[in-house]
The first five atom37 places (N, CA, C, CB, O) and aatype in JSON, in Angstrom:
{
  "aatype": [12, 2, 14, 15, 2, 10, 8, 13, 14, 0, 0, 0, 6, 19, 0, 0, 6, 6, 0, 0, 1, 13, 1, 7, 18, 15, 14, 0, 6, 1, 10, 1, 0, 9, 17, 15, 16, 10, 0, 7, 7, 0, 1, 10, 9, 6, 8, 15, 14, 11, 1, 0, 13, 9, 6, 0, 18, 1, 5, 1, 5, 6, 6, 10, 0, 1, 6, 0, 9, 16, 11, 13, 19, 1, 1, 8, 0, 7, 16, 14],
  "atom_mask": [
    [1, 1, 1, 1, 1],
    [1, 1, 1, 1, 1],
    [1, 1, 1, 1, 1],
    [1, 1, 1, 1, 1],
    [1, 1, 1, 1, 1],
    [1, 1, 1, 1, 1],
    [1, 1, 1, 1, 1],
    [1, 1, 1, 1, 1],
    [1, 1, 1, 1, 1],
    [1, 1, 1, 1, 1],
    [1, 1, 1, 1, 1],
    [1, 1, 1, 1, 1],
    [1, 1, 1, 1, 1],
    [1, 1, 1, 1, 1],
    [1, 1, 1, 1, 1],
    [1, 1, 1, 1, 1],
    [1, 1, 1, 1, 1],
    [1, 1, 1, 1, 1],
    [1, 1, 1, 1, 1],
    [1, 1, 1, 1, 1],
    [1, 1, 1, 1, 1],
    [1, 1, 1, 1, 1],
    [1, 1, 1, 1, 1],
    [1, 1, 1, 0, 1],
    [1, 1, 1, 1, 1],
    [1, 1, 1, 1, 1],
    [1, 1, 1, 1, 1],
    [1, 1, 1, 1, 1],
    [1, 1, 1, 1, 1],
    [1, 1, 1, 1, 1],
    [1, 1, 1, 1, 1],
    [1, 1, 1, 1, 1],
    [1, 1, 1, 1, 1],
    [1, 1, 1, 1, 1],
    [1, 1, 1, 1, 1],
    [1, 1, 1, 1, 1],
    [1, 1, 1, 1, 1],
    [1, 1, 1, 1, 1],
    [1, 1, 1, 1, 1],
    [1, 1, 1, 0, 1],
    [1, 1, 1, 0, 1],
    [1, 1, 1, 1, 1],
    [1, 1, 1, 1, 1],
    [1, 1, 1, 1, 1],
    [1, 1, 1, 1, 1],
    [1, 1, 1, 1, 1],
    [1, 1, 1, 1, 1],
    [1, 1, 1, 1, 1],
    [1, 1, 1, 1, 1],
    [1, 1, 1, 1, 1],
    [1, 1, 1, 1, 1],
    [1, 1, 1, 1, 1],
    [1, 1, 1, 1, 1],
    [1, 1, 1, 1, 1],
    [1, 1, 1, 1, 1],
    [1, 1, 1, 1, 1],
    [1, 1, 1, 1, 1],
    [1, 1, 1, 1, 1],
    [1, 1, 1, 1, 1],
    [1, 1, 1, 1, 1],
    [1, 1, 1, 1, 1],
    [1, 1, 1, 1, 1],
    [1, 1, 1, 1, 1],
    [1, 1, 1, 1, 1],
    [1, 1, 1, 1, 1],
    [1, 1, 1, 1, 1],
    [1, 1, 1, 1, 1],
    [1, 1, 1, 1, 1],
    [1, 1, 1, 1, 1],
    [1, 1, 1, 1, 1],
    [1, 1, 1, 1, 1],
    [1, 1, 1, 1, 1],
    [1, 1, 1, 1, 1],
    [1, 1, 1, 1, 1],
    [1, 1, 1, 1, 1],
    [1, 1, 1, 1, 1],
    [1, 1, 1, 1, 1],
    [1, 1, 1, 0, 1],
    [1, 1, 1, 1, 1],
    [1, 1, 1, 1, 1]
  ],
  "atom_positions": [
    [[15.32, 23.8, 26.28], [15.15, 22.41, 26.22], [16.46, 21.7, 25.86], [14.08, 22.08, 25.26], [17.16, 22.13, 24.95]],
    [[16.75, 20.71, 26.52], [17.97, 19.95, 26.36], [17.79, 18.97, 25.18], [18.32, 19.18, 27.67], [16.87, 18.15, 25.2]],
    [[18.65, 19.05, 24.17], [18.55, 18.1, 23.02], [18.57, 16.7, 23.36], [19.6, 18.31, 22.08], [18.04, 15.88, 22.61]],
    [[19.19, 16.32, 24.53], [19.32, 14.9, 24.9], [17.92, 14.4, 25.39], [20.44, 14.7, 26.04], [17.69, 13.2, 25.51]],
    [[17.0, 15.37, 25.66], [15.63, 14.95, 26.08], [14.72, 14.63, 24.93], [14.99, 16.03, 26.9], [13.59, 14.18, 25.13]],
    [[15.18, 14.85, 23.73], [14.33, 14.59, 22.5], [14.17, 13.08, 22.29], [14.98, 15.24, 21.21], [15.11, 12.31, 22.44]],
    [[13.0, 12.71, 21.94], [12.73, 11.31, 21.63], [12.2, 11.19, 20.22], [11.72, 10.71, 22.62], [11.18, 11.79, 19.89]],
    [[12.86, 10.45, 19.39], [12.41, 10.16, 18.07], [11.87, 8.72, 18.05], [13.56, 10.36, 17.06], [12.61, 7.76, 18.23]],
    [[10.59, 8.6, 17.84], [9.99, 7.27, 17.86], [10.54, 6.34, 16.78], [8.51, 7.39, 17.71], [10.92, 6.78, 15.69]],
    [[10.55, 5.11, 17.09], [10.99, 4.1, 16.12], [9.93, 3.92, 15.08], [11.3, 2.76, 16.79], [8.77, 4.22, 15.35]],
    [[10.25, 3.46, 13.94], [9.28, 3.27, 12.87], [8.15, 2.41, 13.33], [9.92, 2.66, 11.66], [6.99, 2.65, 13.0]],
    [[8.5, 1.42, 14.1], [7.41, 0.46, 14.6], [6.43, 1.16, 15.52], [8.04, -0.75, 15.38], [5.23, 0.86, 15.51]],
    [[6.93, 2.11, 16.32], [5.98, 2.89, 17.19], [5.03, 3.75, 16.35], [6.77, 3.82, 18.19], [3.83, 3.8, 16.6]],
    [[5.6, 4.42, 15.33], [4.81, 5.26, 14.46], [3.75, 4.43, 13.75], [5.71, 5.96, 13.45], [2.58, 4.81, 13.7]],
    [[4.17, 3.28, 13.19], [3.24, 2.36, 12.51], [2.14, 1.88, 13.44], [4.01, 1.16, 11.96], [0.97, 1.83, 13.04]],
    [[2.48, 1.52, 14.66], [1.49, 1.04, 15.63], [0.47, 2.15, 15.96], [2.21, 0.55, 16.92], [-0.72, 1.87, 16.08]],
    [[0.93, 3.37, 16.11], [0.03, 4.49, 16.38], [-0.9, 4.75, 15.18], [0.86, 5.76, 16.72], [-2.1, 4.97, 15.35]],
    [[-0.35, 4.71, 13.99], [-1.15, 4.97, 12.79], [-2.16, 3.81, 12.6], [-0.2, 5.11, 11.51], [-3.3, 4.06, 12.19]],
    [[-1.79, 2.58, 12.9], [-2.7, 1.44, 12.73], [-3.82, 1.57, 13.78], [-1.94, 0.05, 12.89], [-4.98, 1.35, 13.45]],
    [[-3.5, 1.92, 14.98], [-4.55, 2.12, 15.99], [-5.49, 3.21, 15.61], [-3.94, 2.42, 17.33], [-6.69, 3.06, 15.82]],
    [[-5.02, 4.31, 15.07], [-5.86, 5.44, 14.64], [-6.77, 4.92, 13.5], [-4.98, 6.7, 14.17], [-7.97, 5.2, 13.49]],
    [[-6.21, 4.18, 12.56], [-6.96, 3.62, 11.43], [-8.1, 2.69, 11.9], [-6.01, 2.86, 10.5], [-9.22, 2.74, 11.4]],
    [[-7.77, 1.84, 12.88], [-8.76, 0.93, 13.34], [-9.91, 1.64, 14.01], [-8.16, -0.04, 14.27], [-11.0, 1.09, 14.09]],
    [[-9.69, 2.86, 14.48], [-10.75, 3.63, 15.13], [-11.68, 4.32, 14.18], [0.0, 0.0, 0.0], [-12.7, 4.89, 14.58]],
    [[-11.29, 4.27, 12.85], [-12.16, 4.96, 11.88], [-13.41, 4.1, 11.59], [-11.38, 5.27, 10.53], [-13.43, 2.88, 11.79]],
    [[-14.4, 4.79, 11.13], [-15.61, 4.12, 10.6], [-15.24, 3.48, 9.25], [-16.83, 5.16, 10.43], [-14.21, 3.83, 8.68]],
    [[-16.04, 2.56, 8.74], [-15.83, 2.03, 7.44], [-15.68, 3.09, 6.34], [-16.92, 1.14, 7.12], [-14.8, 3.01, 5.49]],
    [[-16.56, 4.07, 6.41], [-16.49, 5.16, 5.38], [-15.2, 5.94, 5.56], [-17.72, 6.13, 5.5], [-14.57, 6.28, 4.55]],
    [[-14.78, 6.23, 6.75], [-13.55, 6.92, 7.0], [-12.32, 6.11, 6.49], [-13.42, 7.2, 8.49], [-11.36, 6.66, 5.95]],
    [[-12.41, 4.79, 6.7], [-11.29, 3.94, 6.23], [-11.19, 3.99, 4.72], [-11.47, 2.47, 6.71], [-10.1, 4.11, 4.16]],
    [[-12.32, 3.89, 4.08], [-12.32, 3.97, 2.59], [-11.77, 5.3, 2.09], [-13.75, 3.77, 2.03], [-10.99, 5.33, 1.14]],
    [[-12.17, 6.39, 2.73], [-11.64, 7.75, 2.36], [-10.11, 7.79, 2.53], [-12.31, 8.9, 3.25], [-9.37, 8.3, 1.7]],
    [[-9.68, 7.22, 3.65], [-8.19, 7.2, 3.95], [-7.48, 6.41, 2.86], [-7.87, 6.54, 5.38], [-6.47, 6.87, 2.33]],
    [[-7.98, 5.25, 2.52], [-7.38, 4.4, 1.52], [-7.36, 5.06, 0.18], [-8.1, 3.1, 1.43], [-6.35, 5.07, -0.52]],
    [[-8.53, 5.64, -0.19], [-8.59, 6.3, -1.51], [-7.64, 7.53, -1.57], [-10.07, 6.76, -1.82], [-7.02, 7.79, -2.6]],
    [[-7.54, 8.25, -0.46], [-6.66, 9.36, -0.4], [-5.21, 8.91, -0.63], [-6.8, 10.06, 0.92], [-4.47, 9.53, -1.4]],
    [[-4.81, 7.84, 0.04], [-3.46, 7.36, -0.12], [-3.21, 6.9, -1.58], [-3.19, 6.21, 0.87], [-2.17, 7.2, -2.17]],
    [[-4.17, 6.16, -2.14], [-4.02, 5.75, -3.55], [-3.92, 6.91, -4.47], [-5.17, 4.89, -3.98], [-3.11, 6.91, -5.4]],
    [[-4.77, 7.97, -4.24], [-4.75, 9.14, -5.11], [-3.42, 9.87, -4.97], [-5.91, 10.08, -4.78], [-2.91, 10.4, -5.96]],
    [[-2.86, 9.93, -3.8], [-1.6, 10.57, -3.59], [-0.44, 9.82, -4.35], [0.0, 0.0, 0.0], [0.46, 10.42, -4.93]],
    [[-0.54, 8.51, -4.28], [0.45, 7.72, -5.0], [0.34, 7.86, -6.53], [0.0, 0.0, 0.0], [1.34, 7.91, -7.25]],
    [[-0.91, 7.92, -7.0], [-1.15, 8.09, -8.41], [-0.6, 9.49, -8.86], [-2.69, 7.95, -8.72], [0.0, 9.64, -9.93]],
    [[-0.84, 10.47, -8.01], [-0.31, 11.82, -8.37], [1.2, 11.84, -8.42], [-0.79, 12.88, -7.37], [1.78, 12.45, -9.32]],
    [[1.83, 11.2, -7.5], [3.32, 11.12, -7.48], [3.82, 10.43, -8.78], [3.83, 10.33, -6.19], [4.76, 10.89, -9.42]],
    [[3.15, 9.31, -9.13], [3.57, 8.55, -10.37], [3.35, 9.46, -11.61], [2.72, 7.17, -10.53], [4.18, 9.52, -12.51]],
    [[2.19, 10.14, -11.61], [1.88, 11.01, -12.77], [2.95, 12.06, -12.99], [0.52, 11.71, -12.57], [3.16, 12.47, -14.14]],
    [[3.61, 12.5, -12.0], [4.59, 13.59, -12.12], [6.0, 13.09, -12.02], [4.37, 14.63, -11.05], [6.93, 13.89, -12.01]],
    [[6.2, 11.8, -11.96], [7.5, 11.22, -11.8], [8.26, 11.17, -13.13], [7.38, 9.83, -11.2], [7.64, 10.87, -14.15]],
    [[9.52, 11.43, -13.17], [10.32, 11.31, -14.36], [10.46, 9.84, -14.76], [11.7, 11.95, -14.15], [10.85, 9.55, -15.89]],
    [[10.15, 8.89, -13.84], [10.26, 7.45, -14.13], [8.81, 6.85, -14.35], [11.01, 6.7, -12.93], [8.58, 5.67, -14.09]],
    [[7.96, 7.64, -14.78], [6.55, 7.23, -14.91], [6.4, 5.96, -15.84], [5.71, 8.45, -15.49], [5.66, 5.03, -15.52]],
    [[7.11, 5.97, -16.94], [7.01, 4.81, -17.89], [7.46, 3.56, -17.23], [7.85, 5.04, -19.17], [6.82, 2.52, -17.37]],
    [[8.56, 3.62, -16.5], [9.13, 2.44, -15.82], [8.09, 1.95, -14.74], [10.56, 2.81, -15.14], [7.83, 0.75, -14.62]],
    [[7.53, 2.89, -13.98], [6.63, 2.54, -12.9], [5.35, 1.9, -13.5], [6.29, 3.81, -12.04], [4.83, 0.93, -12.95]],
    [[4.87, 2.43, -14.58], [3.65, 1.85, -15.25], [3.95, 0.45, -15.79], [3.15, 2.78, -16.42], [3.15, -0.47, -15.65]],
    [[5.11, 0.31, -16.41], [5.46, -1.02, -16.9], [5.62, -2.03, -15.76], [6.74, -0.95, -17.71], [5.18, -3.18, -15.85]],
    [[6.24, -1.6, -14.7], [6.44, -2.47, -13.5], [5.07, -2.81, -12.91], [7.34, -1.76, -12.4], [4.86, -3.96, -12.53]],
    [[4.17, -1.89, -12.81], [2.83, -2.1, -12.25], [2.1, -3.15, -13.08], [2.02, -0.75, -12.22], [1.51, -4.1, -12.56]],
    [[2.16, -2.95, -14.4], [1.48, -3.9, -15.3], [2.03, -5.31, -15.19], [1.6, -3.44, -16.72], [1.28, -6.29, -15.19]],
    [[3.35, -5.4, -15.08], [3.94, -6.71, -14.92], [3.52, -7.39, -13.62], [5.42, -6.59, -14.98], [3.26, -8.59, -13.59]],
    [[3.47, -6.62, -12.59], [3.08, -7.11, -11.28], [1.61, -7.63, -11.36], [3.24, -5.96, -10.18], [1.29, -8.65, -10.76]],
    [[0.76, -6.96, -12.05], [-0.6, -7.35, -12.22], [-0.7, -8.67, -13.02], [-1.38, -6.23, -12.9], [-1.5, -9.55, -12.71]],
    [[0.11, -8.78, -14.03], [0.18, -10.03, -14.82], [0.63, -11.17, -13.93], [1.17, -9.87, -16.04], [0.04, -12.25, -13.95]],
    [[1.65, -10.94, -13.15], [2.13, -11.98, -12.21], [1.05, -12.4, -11.22], [3.36, -11.47, -11.44], [0.91, -13.58, -10.91]],
    [[0.31, -11.44, -10.73], [-0.73, -11.67, -9.75], [-1.85, -12.51, -10.42], [-1.28, -10.3, -9.19], [-2.38, -13.44, -9.82]],
    [[-2.19, -12.15, -11.66], [-3.21, -12.94, -12.36], [-2.74, -14.4, -12.59], [-3.57, -12.27, -13.72], [-3.51, -15.34, -12.44]],
    [[-1.49, -14.55, -12.96], [-0.95, -15.89, -13.15], [-0.96, -16.73, -11.87], [0.47, -15.8, -13.67], [-1.31, -17.92, -11.88]],
    [[-0.58, -16.09, -10.76], [-0.58, -16.77, -9.48], [-1.97, -17.14, -9.08], [0.04, -15.92, -8.41], [-2.18, -18.26, -8.61]],
    [[-2.92, -16.29, -9.25], [-4.32, -16.63, -8.9], [-4.88, -17.74, -9.72], [-5.22, -15.44, -9.04], [-5.55, -18.64, -9.22]],
    [[-4.58, -17.68, -11.09], [-4.98, -18.74, -12.0], [-4.39, -20.12, -11.55], [-4.51, -18.38, -13.45], [-5.12, -21.11, -11.49]],
    [[-3.07, -20.17, -11.24], [-2.45, -21.36, -10.8], [-3.09, -21.88, -9.47], [-0.97, -21.11, -10.64], [-3.33, -23.08, -9.32]],
    [[-3.35, -20.97, -8.55], [-4.0, -21.3, -7.26], [-5.35, -21.97, -7.49], [-4.17, -20.02, -6.4], [-5.67, -23.01, -6.91]],
    [[-6.13, -21.33, -8.35], [-7.51, -21.84, -8.61], [-7.42, -23.22, -9.28], [-8.34, -20.83, -9.53], [-8.11, -24.16, -8.91]],
    [[-6.54, -23.32, -10.29], [-6.38, -24.63, -10.91], [-6.0, -25.71, -9.94], [-5.37, -24.56, -11.97], [-6.53, -26.82, -9.98]],
    [[-5.07, -25.39, -9.08], [-4.54, -26.35, -8.14], [-5.6, -26.77, -7.06], [-3.31, -25.75, -7.46], [-5.66, -27.93, -6.67]],
    [[-6.4, -25.82, -6.62], [-7.35, -26.05, -5.53], [-8.76, -26.29, -5.98], [-7.33, -24.92, -4.61], [-9.57, -26.77, -5.19]],
    [[-9.08, -25.97, -7.19], [-10.47, -26.17, -7.65], [-10.58, -27.49, -8.42], [-10.93, -24.98, -8.55], [-11.67, -27.94, -8.77]],
    [[-9.44, -28.07, -8.66], [-9.48, -29.39, -9.37], [-9.69, -29.28, -10.82], [0.0, 0.0, 0.0], [-10.05, -30.27, -11.45]],
    [[-9.47, -28.13, -11.4], [-9.6, -28.02, -12.87], [-8.22, -28.17, -13.5], [-10.25, -26.66, -13.29], [-7.22, -27.75, -12.91]],
    [[-8.14, -28.73, -14.65], [-6.85, -28.92, -15.39], [-6.24, -27.65, -15.89], [-7.06, -29.82, -16.55], [-5.18, -27.68, -16.52]]
  ]
}
């Protein structure tokens, strides 16, 4: 095989193929895939030497999200 015949797909191609495959899943399969991805991320964090930083960052992001949602609701629900 000639190395010049090798094709490495662009990240966009890979993402499009994975998205198409995901759209073909049943709702239960989609949930399993999502939970599997989340579990894998949690496992990586659990064993990371930067675990404390990651947890602190995650908590701060959750606080910021809560603040943004609160501001949005106040602005659009007409409450002070």
